[in-house]
DRENVEXLO-358454 format. One record per residue (C-alpha): residue in three letters; x, y, z negated. Coordinates in steps of 0.5 Angstrom, whole numbers, plus 500, padded with zeros to 3 digits. Layout:
BEGIN
  res  east  north   up
  Ala     X      Y    Z
...
***
This chain:
BEGIN
  res  east  north   up
  Met   474    482  493
  Val   472    481  501
  Asp   466    478  503
  Pro   468    471  506
  His   462    472  511
  Ser   464    478  513
  Met   463    479  521
  Asn   470    482  521
  Leu   474    478  516
  Gly   480    477  520
  Val   481    485  521
  Thr   479    486  513
  Leu   485    481  511
  Ala   490    484  516
  Phe   488    491  513
  Ile   489    488  506
  Lys   496    485  508
  Trp   498    491  511
  Met   496    496  505
  Thr   500    491  500
  Ser   506    491  504
  Thr   512    496  503
  Glu   510    500  509
  Gly   503    501  506
  Arg   505    502  499
  Thr   510    507  502
  Ile   505    511  505
  Leu   500    511  499
  Ala   506    514  495
  Arg   508    519  500
  Asn   500    521  499
  Ser   501    522  492
  Met   498    515  490
  Ile   501    510  486
  Pro   505    505  489
  Ala   504    498  487
  Gly   511    495  487
  Ala   518    497  484
  Ala   521    497  491
  Val   517    503  493
  Leu   518    506  486
  Ser   526    506  487
  Asp   526    508  494
  Pro   530    514  494
  Asp   527    518  500
  Leu   521    518  496
  Ala   524    520  489
  Gly   526    527  491
  Gly   519    530  492
  Gln   516    526  486
  Pro   515    529  479
  Ser   519    524  474
***
C-alpha cells in the first residue's frame, strides 16, 4: 500500500514497478529471496545455485 499523499509518490511507484519487473525479481532470486513469477523461477541461470 502506498500513501497517495506521499511527497515521493512518483519515485515510490517507479520503484515498485521496477521491483516487480523480471529484472527486479531476478535480483531478489539471486539474493535468496522468493521471486514472484514463473519466468524467474524457470530461469536456467538461477537454477544451478538453488536447492530444489
